[in-house]
N, C-alpha and C positions, 0 to 999 in steps of 0.2 A: 423507414423512420416512422415514428408515431405522430399523432397530431400536434404534439408540442415542438416537433421539429428536431427531436432527440432521436438518435439511432437506437433501435431496439437492440438489446443485448441478450444473448442466451444465458440464462440463469445458471447453466453448468459449465462455467468457464475456469472452474478451479478443481484441480484433481490433486490428489495426495499420493505421494510415493514414499519410499523409505527415508528419503532425505528432507521430507516436509511438503509443503504445498507447491504446486506448479500451477501458475497463472497464465492464461492466454495473453499473448502480447497484443492482440485486438483490444481487449478490455483494458490493459495497462496503457496502450496508447490513446485510447479515447479519453481516459481519465487524466492523463498527463498533458493531452493536446500535442501529442507527437505521432508521426506515422508508425504504425505498428511494427514495420520491417526494420525500424530504427531502435526499437526497444532493446534487443539483444546487445547491440554496439553500446548503448548507453549503459547498460548494466556492466558490461565487462570494463568500460572506461571508468565507471564509479560515479557517473553523473546521475544515475537513478540508484537511490539507495532504498532499502526495504526494512521493515520491521514486522515480526510476526508475534502476536500475542494470543496465547490460549486462554480461553475462559475456565473459571474454576467454580465449584459450588454449582448454583443453579444455571450457570453459564457453560458447564462442563459440555464439550463437544462442539463449541463454538470457537471461531477464531476470527480475530480483527487483523488484517494484513493492510499494511501502511506503505505507500510509495511516495518517494521524495524526489522532485526534479525541479531544479532552479527555484522559482518562487511558488510552486505548487506542492499541496500535500493531498493525496487521494487515498482514501480508506475504503475498504470492502469488509463486510462482515459475512462469513460463510459458516455452514454447519460442516460436520466431518464428512458429508457426502458431496461437498463442494457447491451446495446450493446457496446462491447468492440471496441474501436478506436485506441487505442495505448497501449503499455506497454514497460517499460525501467527497466534495472536492473543495478546497480552499485555495483560492488564487489571489495573491497579494499584488498583482499588477507589477508595477516597477520596483516595489520594495522587495527586499529578499525575505525568505520564509524565516520567521524567527526560530531560533534554536529550540525554544520551549515546545514548538509544535512538531518537531522532530521525533518526540517520544523518547529522546534519550538525553538524560541528565549526566553531565560529566561534573564529577566532584573529585575533589583531591583528598586522598586519605590522611587523616591526621598523622603528624610526625610523632614518633615514638621518641619518648625522652629517654636519654641515656643516664 
């Protein structure tokens, strides 16, 4: 732990393979406040969902990875080598996480007129 009481995190906890980013369960668990050994179970059950956004233009080679669980949204920003540059967590306490923070907007396609 560092002086603030936060656990020090290795800045190389993200790797990239042919299927995309692979994130260490210790990092995800710390961000979502759940034990690391429970992360795979929550992902398989769908109670942890994710979103990967790739940067463009001046942010080419950068990625923002978002993790959602219960009332928490955690985001990390990494480069193509998996170096962690930033992390944030929003915890809404007893309130559910607003859909707008999940990064996915669901809209209905307009109906075609016949």
